[in-house]
C-alpha positions as CSV (number, residue, x, y, z in Angstrom):
1,M,-175.2,143.7,82.3
2,T,-177.7,140.9,83.4
3,P,-179.6,138.9,80.7
4,Q,-182.8,140.7,81.8
5,S,-181.3,144.2,81.4
6,S,-180.4,143.4,77.7
7,T,-184.1,142.7,76.9
8,R,-185.7,145.5,75.0
9,P,-189.5,146.2,75.4
10,V,-191.7,146.7,72.2
11,A,-194.2,149.5,72.3
12,R,-194.5,150.1,68.5
13,A,-194.4,147.8,65.6
14,L,-194.1,148.5,61.9
15,L,-195.4,145.9,59.5
16,S,-194.9,145.9,55.8
17,V,-195.1,142.5,54.1
18,F,-195.7,141.2,50.5
19,D,-196.2,137.7,51.8
20,K,-199.2,137.8,54.3
21,T,-198.7,134.3,55.6
22,G,-199.3,134.5,59.4
23,L,-199.7,138.2,59.3
24,V,-203.1,138.5,61.0
25,E,-202.2,136.0,63.7
26,L,-199.0,138.1,64.4
27,G,-201.0,141.3,64.4
28,R,-203.4,139.9,67.0
29,G,-200.7,138.7,69.1
30,L,-198.9,142.0,69.1
31,A,-202.2,143.9,69.7
32,D,-203.1,141.6,72.7
33,L,-199.7,142.7,74.3
34,G,-200.7,146.4,73.9
35,I,-198.3,147.1,71.0
36,E,-199.2,149.8,68.6
37,L,-199.4,148.6,65.0
38,V,-198.2,150.7,62.2
39,A,-198.5,149.3,58.6
40,S,-198.3,150.2,55.0
41,G,-200.6,149.6,52.0
42,G,-202.0,146.1,51.6
43,T,-200.6,145.1,55.0
44,A,-202.6,147.7,56.7
45,T,-205.7,146.7,54.8
46,A,-205.3,143.1,55.9
47,L,-204.9,144.0,59.5
48,S,-207.8,146.4,59.4
49,D,-210.0,143.8,57.7
50,A,-209.3,141.5,60.6
51,G,-210.7,144.1,63.0
52,L,-207.3,145.4,64.3
53,A,-206.6,149.0,65.0
54,V,-203.7,150.1,62.8
55,T,-202.0,153.4,61.9
56,Q,-201.3,153.8,58.2
57,V,-197.8,154.9,57.3
58,D,-199.0,157.9,55.4
59,E,-200.7,159.0,58.7
60,L,-197.5,158.6,60.5
61,T,-195.4,160.4,58.0
62,G,-198.0,163.2,57.0
63,S,-196.9,162.2,53.3
64,P,-199.1,160.2,50.9
65,E,-197.7,157.3,48.9
66,M,-196.0,158.5,45.7
67,L,-195.1,157.2,42.3
68,G,-197.6,154.4,42.3
69,G,-196.5,153.1,45.6
70,R,-192.8,153.2,44.9
71,V,-192.3,155.7,47.8
72,K,-194.1,154.8,51.0
73,T,-191.7,154.2,53.8
74,L,-188.8,156.2,52.7
75,H,-189.3,158.9,55.2
76,P,-187.5,160.3,58.3
77,K,-190.4,159.6,60.5
78,V,-190.0,155.9,59.6
79,H,-186.2,155.5,59.4
80,G,-185.6,158.1,62.2
81,G,-187.9,156.0,64.5
82,I,-186.1,152.9,63.6
83,L,-182.5,154.1,63.7
84,A,-182.6,156.2,66.7
85,R,-180.1,155.0,69.6
86,R,-182.1,155.0,72.8
87,H,-179.1,155.6,74.9
88,L,-177.9,158.8,73.2
89,D,-179.4,162.0,74.5
90,Q,-178.9,163.8,71.1
91,D,-180.8,161.1,69.3
92,R,-183.7,161.3,71.7
93,A,-183.6,165.0,71.4
94,D,-183.8,164.8,67.6
95,L,-186.9,162.5,67.9
96,D,-188.6,165.0,70.0
97,E,-187.8,168.0,67.9
98,Q,-189.2,166.2,64.9
99,S,-192.2,164.5,66.7
100,I,-190.9,161.2,65.8
101,A,-192.0,158.2,68.0
102,P,-189.5,155.2,68.2
103,I,-190.3,152.0,66.3
104,D,-189.2,148.9,68.3
105,L,-190.1,146.1,65.9
106,V,-189.9,146.0,62.2
107,V,-191.7,143.0,60.4
108,C,-191.0,143.1,56.7
109,N,-190.7,140.7,53.8
110,L,-189.8,141.7,50.2
111,Y,-191.4,141.8,46.8
112,P,-191.0,138.4,45.1
113,F,-188.2,139.3,42.7
114,E,-186.8,135.8,42.5
115,E,-190.2,134.3,41.9
116,T,-191.0,136.8,39.1
117,V,-187.7,136.2,37.4
118,A,-188.6,132.5,37.4
119,T,-192.1,133.1,36.0
120,P,-192.4,132.1,32.3
121,G,-193.4,135.2,30.2
122,A,-192.4,137.8,32.8
123,S,-191.5,140.9,31.0
124,Y,-188.3,143.0,31.7
125,Q,-190.5,145.7,33.3
126,D,-192.5,143.2,35.4
127,I,-189.3,142.1,36.8
128,V,-187.8,145.6,37.5
129,E,-191.0,146.5,39.3
130,K,-190.4,143.6,41.7
131,I,-187.0,145.1,42.9
132,D,-188.1,146.2,46.4
133,I,-186.4,149.4,47.6
134,G,-188.4,150.4,50.9
135,G,-188.3,146.9,52.2
136,P,-184.6,146.3,52.2
137,S,-184.0,149.8,53.5
138,M,-186.2,149.2,56.5
139,L,-184.7,145.8,57.2
140,R,-181.2,147.2,57.0
141,S,-182.0,150.1,59.3
142,A,-183.6,147.8,61.8
143,A,-180.8,145.2,61.5
144,K,-178.1,147.9,61.9
145,N,-179.9,149.2,65.1
146,H,-180.5,145.7,66.6
147,A,-179.3,147.0,69.9
148,D,-182.6,148.5,70.3
149,V,-184.8,147.2,67.5
150,G,-186.1,143.8,66.6
151,V,-186.5,142.8,62.9
152,V,-188.4,139.9,61.5
153,V,-188.1,138.8,57.8
154,A,-189.5,135.3,57.8
155,P,-193.1,134.3,58.9
156,A,-191.5,131.2,60.6
157,D,-190.1,133.5,63.2
158,Y,-193.5,135.0,64.1
159,P,-194.5,132.5,66.7
160,V,-191.0,132.6,68.2
161,V,-191.1,136.4,68.6
162,L,-194.6,136.4,70.1
163,A,-193.6,133.7,72.6
164,E,-190.5,135.6,73.7
165,L,-192.5,139.0,74.0
166,R,-195.0,137.3,76.2
167,E,-192.5,135.4,78.3
168,Q,-189.8,138.1,78.6
169,G,-191.7,141.3,78.1
170,G,-189.5,142.2,75.2
171,L,-186.9,140.7,72.9
172,T,-183.6,139.6,74.2
173,E,-180.2,140.6,72.9
174,A,-179.5,137.2,71.6
175,T,-182.8,137.2,69.7
176,R,-182.3,140.6,68.3
177,R,-178.8,139.7,67.0
178,R,-180.0,136.4,65.4
179,L,-182.8,138.3,63.8
180,A,-180.6,141.0,62.5
181,L,-178.3,138.3,61.0
182,E,-181.3,136.8,59.2
183,A,-182.3,140.2,57.8
184,F,-178.8,140.8,56.4
185,R,-178.8,137.4,54.9
186,R,-182.0,138.1,53.2
187,T,-181.0,141.4,51.8
188,A,-177.6,140.0,50.7
189,A,-179.3,137.2,48.8
190,Y,-181.9,139.6,47.3
191,D,-179.1,141.9,46.0
192,A,-177.3,138.8,44.6
193,A,-180.3,137.7,42.8
194,I,-180.9,141.1,41.2
195,Q,-177.2,141.3,40.3
196,A,-177.3,137.9,38.7
197,W,-180.4,138.7,36.6
198,L,-179.3,142.0,35.6
199,G,-175.8,140.7,34.6
200,E,-177.7,138.2,32.3
201,Q,-179.6,141.0,30.7
202,V,-176.4,143.0,30.1
203,A,-174.6,140.0,28.5
204,E,-177.5,139.2,26.4
205,T,-177.9,142.8,25.2
206,A,-174.2,142.9,24.4
207,E,-174.3,139.7,22.6
208,T,-177.3,141.0,20.5
209,L,-175.3,144.2,19.7
210,G,-172.1,142.4,19.2
211,E,-170.3,144.4,21.9
212,P,-167.9,143.2,24.6
213,V,-169.2,143.0,28.3
214,D,-167.3,144.8,31.1
215,G,-164.5,145.5,28.6
216,A,-164.0,141.8,27.8
217,S,-164.2,140.3,24.3
218,A,-164.8,136.7,25.5
219,E,-167.4,134.9,27.5
220,P,-168.0,134.2,30.3
221,V,-167.9,137.4,32.4
222,F,-166.2,136.8,35.7
223,P,-167.7,139.3,38.2
224,E,-165.4,141.5,40.0
225,T,-167.1,140.4,43.3
226,L,-168.4,136.9,43.6
227,L,-171.9,136.9,45.1
228,T,-173.8,133.8,46.0
229,R,-177.5,133.3,46.6
230,L,-177.9,129.6,47.5
231,P,-180.4,128.9,50.2
232,R,-179.7,125.8,52.4
233,R,-181.9,123.0,51.4
234,A,-180.8,120.1,53.6
235,T,-178.5,119.3,56.4
236,L,-176.8,116.0,55.4
237,R,-176.2,113.2,57.8
238,Y,-172.4,113.7,57.3
239,G,-169.8,114.5,54.5
240,E,-167.5,112.3,52.7
241,N,-166.7,110.7,56.0
242,P,-168.8,110.3,59.2
243,H,-166.6,112.9,61.1
244,Q,-167.3,115.7,58.6
245,Q,-170.5,117.7,58.6
246,A,-172.2,118.6,55.4
247,A,-175.2,120.5,53.8
248,L,-176.8,120.9,50.5
249,Y,-177.5,124.4,49.0
250,G,-179.3,125.5,46.0
251,S,-182.0,124.1,43.8
252,F,-180.8,120.7,42.8
253,L,-183.6,118.9,44.4
254,E,-186.2,121.5,43.3
255,G,-186.7,121.3,39.5
256,I,-183.5,119.5,38.4
257,A,-183.8,116.2,40.3
258,E,-186.7,114.6,42.3
259,Q,-186.2,111.8,44.7
260,L,-188.9,109.2,44.2
261,H,-187.8,106.6,46.8
262,G,-185.2,105.7,49.4
263,K,-183.3,107.1,52.1
264,E,-182.1,110.7,52.1
265,L,-179.3,111.4,49.6
266,S,-175.9,111.5,51.3
267,Y,-172.9,113.9,50.4
268,N,-171.2,111.2,48.5
269,N,-174.5,110.3,46.7
270,L,-174.9,113.8,45.5
271,V,-171.4,114.1,44.3
272,D,-171.7,110.8,42.4
273,V,-175.1,111.8,40.9
274,Q,-173.5,115.1,39.7
275,A,-170.9,113.1,37.8
276,A,-173.5,110.7,36.4
277,L,-175.6,113.5,35.1
278,A,-172.7,115.3,33.5
279,L,-171.8,112.0,31.7
280,I,-175.3,111.0,30.6
281,L,-176.1,114.4,29.3
282,D,-173.4,113.9,26.7
283,F,-175.5,110.9,25.3
284,M,-178.7,112.8,25.1
285,P,-180.0,114.9,22.3
286,L,-180.1,118.7,22.8
287,S,-177.9,118.2,25.8
288,G,-176.4,121.7,25.6
289,T,-173.2,120.9,23.9
290,S,-171.7,123.7,22.1
291,S,-170.6,121.9,19.0
292,S,-172.0,119.0,17.0
293,T,-170.4,115.6,16.6
294,A,-170.1,113.1,13.8
295,A,-173.3,113.4,12.0
296,G,-175.5,110.4,11.8
297,S,-173.7,108.3,14.4
298,P,-175.8,106.7,17.3
299,A,-173.9,108.7,19.9
300,S,-174.5,112.0,18.2
301,T,-178.1,111.6,17.5
302,G,-178.8,110.4,21.1
303,Q,-181.4,107.8,19.8
304,D,-179.8,104.8,21.3
305,A,-180.3,104.0,25.0
306,T,-177.2,104.6,27.0
307,V,-176.4,103.5,30.6
308,A,-173.5,104.5,32.6
309,I,-172.4,102.9,35.9
310,L,-170.3,105.0,38.3
311,K,-168.4,104.6,41.5
312,H,-166.9,107.3,43.5
313,N,-167.8,109.7,40.6
314,T,-165.8,107.7,38.1
315,P,-167.3,105.6,35.3
316,C,-167.0,101.7,35.7
317,G,-168.5,101.2,32.5
318,V,-170.7,102.8,29.8
319,G,-172.9,101.1,27.1
320,S,-175.3,102.0,24.4
321,G,-177.9,99.7,22.7
322,A,-181.3,99.4,21.1
323,S,-182.9,99.1,24.5
324,P,-182.0,100.1,28.1
325,L,-181.4,96.6,29.0
326,E,-178.9,96.1,26.2
327,A,-177.2,99.2,27.1
328,Y,-176.9,98.2,30.7
329,Q,-175.6,94.7,29.9
330,R,-172.8,96.3,27.9
331,A,-171.9,98.8,30.6
332,F,-172.0,96.1,33.3
333,E,-169.7,93.8,31.3
334,T,-166.9,96.2,31.4
335,D,-166.4,95.8,35.1
336,P,-168.7,93.2,36.8
337,E,-166.8,93.8,40.2
338,S,-167.3,97.5,40.8
339,P,-171.0,98.3,40.2
340,F,-172.1,97.0,43.7
341,G,-173.1,100.0,45.7
342,G,-172.7,102.4,42.6
343,I,-174.8,104.9,40.6
344,I,-176.7,103.7,37.5
345,V,-177.8,106.3,35.2
346,C,-179.8,105.9,31.9
347,N,-180.7,108.5,29.2
348,R,-184.1,106.8,28.9
349,A,-186.7,105.9,31.4
350,Y,-186.1,102.7,33.3
351,D,-188.5,100.0,31.9
352,L,-189.4,96.7,33.6
353,A,-186.6,94.7,31.8
354,L,-183.9,97.1,32.9
355,A,-185.4,97.2,36.4
356,R,-185.3,93.4,36.7
357,E,-181.7,93.2,35.7
358,V,-180.6,96.2,37.9
359,D,-182.4,94.6,40.8
360,K,-180.0,91.7,40.9
361,I,-177.3,93.8,42.5
362,F,-177.4,96.5,45.1
363,S,-177.0,100.1,43.8
364,E,-177.0,103.3,46.0
365,V,-178.9,105.5,43.4
366,L,-180.7,104.8,40.2
367,V,-181.0,107.9,38.0
368,A,-183.2,108.4,34.8
369,P,-185.5,110.9,33.2
370,G,-188.2,108.6,34.3
371,F,-189.4,105.3,35.5
372,D,-192.2,103.2,33.9
373,A,-194.8,102.4,36.5
374,D,-194.1,98.7,36.7
375,A,-190.4,99.3,36.9
376,L,-191.0,101.9,39.7
377,E,-193.0,99.4,41.7
378,L,-190.3,96.8,41.5
379,L,-187.5,99.1,42.3
380,Q,-189.2,100.6,45.3
381,K,-189.3,97.2,47.0
382,K,-185.8,97.8,48.3
383,K,-186.0,100.5,50.9
384,N,-182.3,101.5,50.9
385,R,-182.2,102.1,47.2
386,R,-182.6,105.7,46.1
387,L,-184.5,106.5,42.9
388,L,-183.9,109.8,41.3
389,R,-185.7,111.4,38.3
390,F,-184.0,114.2,36.5
391,D,-185.1,116.9,34.1
392,A,-182.4,117.5,31.5
393,S,-184.2,120.7,30.3
394,A,-183.7,122.2,33.7
395,I,-180.0,121.8,33.8
396,D,-177.8,124.8,32.8
397,R,-174.6,123.1,31.4
398,A,-173.1,126.4,30.8
399,Q,-173.0,127.5,34.5
400,L,-169.6,128.1,35.9
401,E,-167.7,125.5,37.8
402,W,-166.4,126.2,41.4
403,K,-163.4,124.7,43.2
404,R,-162.4,125.7,46.6
405,I,-158.9,126.8,47.7
406,Y,-157.6,128.1,50.9
407,G,-158.8,131.7,51.2
408,G,-161.0,131.6,48.0
409,V,-162.5,129.8,45.1
410,L,-161.6,129.2,41.5
411,L,-164.2,129.6,38.8
412,Q,-164.1,128.2,35.3
413,E,-166.3,127.5,32.2
414,A,-167.8,124.1,32.2
415,D,-166.3,121.4,29.9
416,A,-169.5,120.8,28.1
417,T,-168.1,120.8,24.5
418,L,-168.0,117.8,22.2
419,E,-165.8,117.9,19.3
420,D,-166.8,117.0,15.8
421,L,-164.8,114.1,14.8
422,G,-165.6,114.9,11.2
423,A,-163.3,117.9,11.7
424,A,-160.6,116.0,13.6
425,E,-157.3,115.3,12.0
426,V,-156.3,111.9,11.1
427,V,-152.4,112.1,11.7
428,T,-151.4,108.5,10.7
429,K,-151.1,106.8,7.4
430,T,-153.7,104.2,8.4
431,Q,-157.2,105.6,8.2
432,P,-159.8,104.7,10.8
433,T,-162.7,102.6,9.5
434,A,-166.3,103.9,9.9
435,E,-166.8,101.5,12.9
436,Q,-163.7,102.6,14.5
437,L,-164.7,106.3,14.1
438,R,-168.1,105.4,15.8
439,A,-166.2,103.6,18.6
440,L,-163.7,106.5,19.0
441,E,-166.5,109.0,19.2
442,F,-168.3,106.9,21.9
443,C,-165.0,106.5,23.9
444,W,-164.1,110.2,23.6
445,R,-167.5,111.2,25.2
446,V,-166.7,108.8,28.1
447,V,-163.0,109.6,28.7
448,K,-163.8,113.3,29.5
449,H,-165.6,112.1,32.5
450,V,-162.8,110.0,33.9
451,K,-160.4,111.4,36.3
452,S,-157.1,112.2,34.7
453,N,-154.8,110.7,33.8
454,A,-157.5,108.9,31.8
455,V,-157.8,106.3,29.0
456,V,-160.8,104.3,27.8
457,F,-160.6,101.2,25.7
458,G,-163.8,100.5,23.8
459,A,-165.7,99.4,20.8
460,D,-168.7,100.7,19.1
461,G,-171.4,101.4,21.7
462,R,-169.5,100.1,24.8
463,T,-166.5,100.7,27.0
464,L,-164.1,97.6,27.5
465,A,-161.7,98.9,30.1
466,V,-161.3,102.3,32.0
467,G,-158.1,103.6,33.5
468,G,-158.1,106.8,35.4
469,G,-156.7,108.8,38.3
470,C,-153.1,107.9,37.5
471,T,-150.0,109.9,37.9
472,S,-148.7,108.9,34.4
473,R,-150.5,108.1,31.2
474,V,-148.8,104.8,30.6
475,D,-149.9,103.7,34.0
476,A,-153.5,104.4,33.2
477,V,-153.1,102.3,30.0
478,H,-151.3,99.5,32.1
479,N,-154.2,99.6,34.8
480,A,-157.0,99.5,32.2
481,A,-155.4,96.6,30.2
482,A,-154.7,94.7,33.5
483,K,-158.3,95.1,34.6
484,A,-159.5,93.9,31.2
485,A,-157.3,90.8,31.5
486,R,-158.4,90.0,35.1
487,T,-162.0,90.1,34.0
488,G,-161.5,88.1,30.9
489,I,-162.2,91.0,28.4
490,S,-160.3,90.9,25.1
491,L,-159.0,94.3,23.9
492,A,-158.1,92.9,20.5
493,G,-159.3,95.2,17.8
494,S,-160.4,97.9,20.3
495,V,-160.0,101.6,20.2
496,L,-158.5,103.8,22.8
497,A,-159.3,107.4,23.9
498,S,-157.0,109.5,25.9
499,D,-158.1,112.6,27.6
500,A,-154.7,114.4,26.9
501,F,-151.7,113.9,24.7
502,F,-149.2,111.0,25.0
503,P,-146.0,112.7,26.2
504,F,-144.0,109.6,25.0
505,P,-144.6,106.8,22.6
506,D,-144.7,104.2,25.4
507,G,-148.4,104.9,26.3
508,L,-149.4,104.3,22.7
509,E,-147.2,101.3,22.4
510,T,-148.7,99.7,25.5
511,A,-152.1,100.4,24.2
512,V,-151.3,98.7,20.9
513,D,-149.8,95.7,22.7
514,A,-153.0,95.3,24.6
515,G,-155.0,95.3,21.4
516,A,-155.9,98.8,20.4
517,R,-156.1,99.4,16.7
518,A,-157.2,103.1,16.6
519,I,-156.5,105.9,19.0
520,I,-158.0,109.4,19.7
521,Q,-156.2,112.0,21.6
522,P,-155.8,115.8,21.6
523,G,-152.4,116.0,20.3
524,G,-150.2,119.0,21.2
525,S,-147.1,117.2,22.7
526,N,-143.5,118.3,22.0
527,R,-143.1,114.6,20.9
528,D,-146.2,114.3,18.8
529,E,-144.0,113.3,15.8
530,Q,-142.5,110.4,17.8
531,V,-145.9,109.2,18.8
532,I,-147.1,109.4,15.2
533,E,-144.2,107.5,13.9
534,A,-144.7,104.8,16.6
535,A,-148.4,104.6,15.5
536,D,-147.3,104.3,11.8
537,R,-144.7,101.8,12.7
538,L,-147.3,99.6,14.5
539,G,-149.9,100.2,11.8
540,V,-152.7,101.7,13.8
541,A,-154.8,104.8,13.1
542,M,-154.7,107.9,15.3
543,V,-156.9,110.9,15.3
544,F,-156.1,114.3,16.9
545,T,-159.0,116.4,18.2
546,G,-157.0,119.4,19.3
547,V,-159.0,119.7,22.5
548,R,-157.8,118.3,26.0
549,H,-160.4,117.1,28.5
550,F,-158.7,117.0,31.9
551,R,-160.8,116.1,35.0
552,H,-159.0,116.9,38.1
């Protein structure tokens, strides 16, 4: 078969669109080519008002619209005309017997279900009425029969289709297949959006009534079939390395974060920013944590400014203070070597004092809820620096986390909890002081964001040394202590947080040798008693939270 023989002429087009963008221009282009226009409802009105000859769908079917417009195109004279296979004698005979004319092109976009869900104040019934039935049915019929029928779902394709009809006298096989794929992608995303919304309604209803969902007694509900509906928003320059391609999907840069300045965000930038946001949200009031922390402490109230510096999505240093500048200085002092080329995130707007200090080194991305005008003016002077403003209220910290494995994905609940140290168990004879408890709470918030095995030495309102990504816990302690010694930071009188239990006393003993005087860890080891005995022998305080915070 030659390329020309695979081209299908278009004699009749059915148009039924909610979004009227480009509709009249398309209608005129089709009419100029001698193509008969059939349209429904408001689409027909728009075409007629533009002076175009158009056949109403109810004229075609001989049946009026029903049920307030719910039934318009669900009719054999519509779907028969779309689904008929032109090369089959029986299909052509069926069309003749029923006086059905073939439809060669379907132009359809759907009711704005997703937009209605996102509209504040939209009622349950408003949203249900925006579940399109006839539109997806026409799209699927035309896409299934793409051997003979073209289907257009996006106004952006109107000029492309018109150009090909003018130049080729029809639509080529390659174009019909591409358009069919786009149609099925749209209906799949549409159905996924409905499924996600209705799933939320079912879960909320069950929670209100105190009933289990899908036979389960605990949240979250993991669906039997995982559906995704994430549109591609950007093709990135490359992935983690230049030989890897990458793209961004979803709404991260639409409502959650806004780039104010600098080059396009890279794959690695986005991974780092995600880690930065997850950390800083634990130092913001009403950050979506599921349990409160020690009442009245600066970390728990979120009133102090907090700055975190990250490199390769791992904290280099975190500090809190009365001002963003003080917080940054405390974070920077933890590790003055690593911040170059890193990510700096603040839980407050960047003011001029912070901007001037940050401007002394090169940072890939600066992230904050806002930027004061004079700070923004200064920071925008370096063209390669990215500035990102985020909206904490737009972040759903309860959304499930994904991890890819060969042949599938793993889903889990997000680790968004923060334990109440007031309810934690002091397991040693030595009791932590009030200052140590504040420091332990601060470091406990940080260590959950360090790659496991992870430990954080710190004091009240600042980290002193971070050890993470190690294959043994004692190595993490050694690495953190060695880094502190190399940078001239004293760990004398510090506290230490460990994301998981100490399997042996050696990790705790090494931390105490380095200067730690209070320890926080989950507990739960078979050798907990040995570790507690070592802490009592060394005269240090130790707190068990009962909750582990691995980050793999």
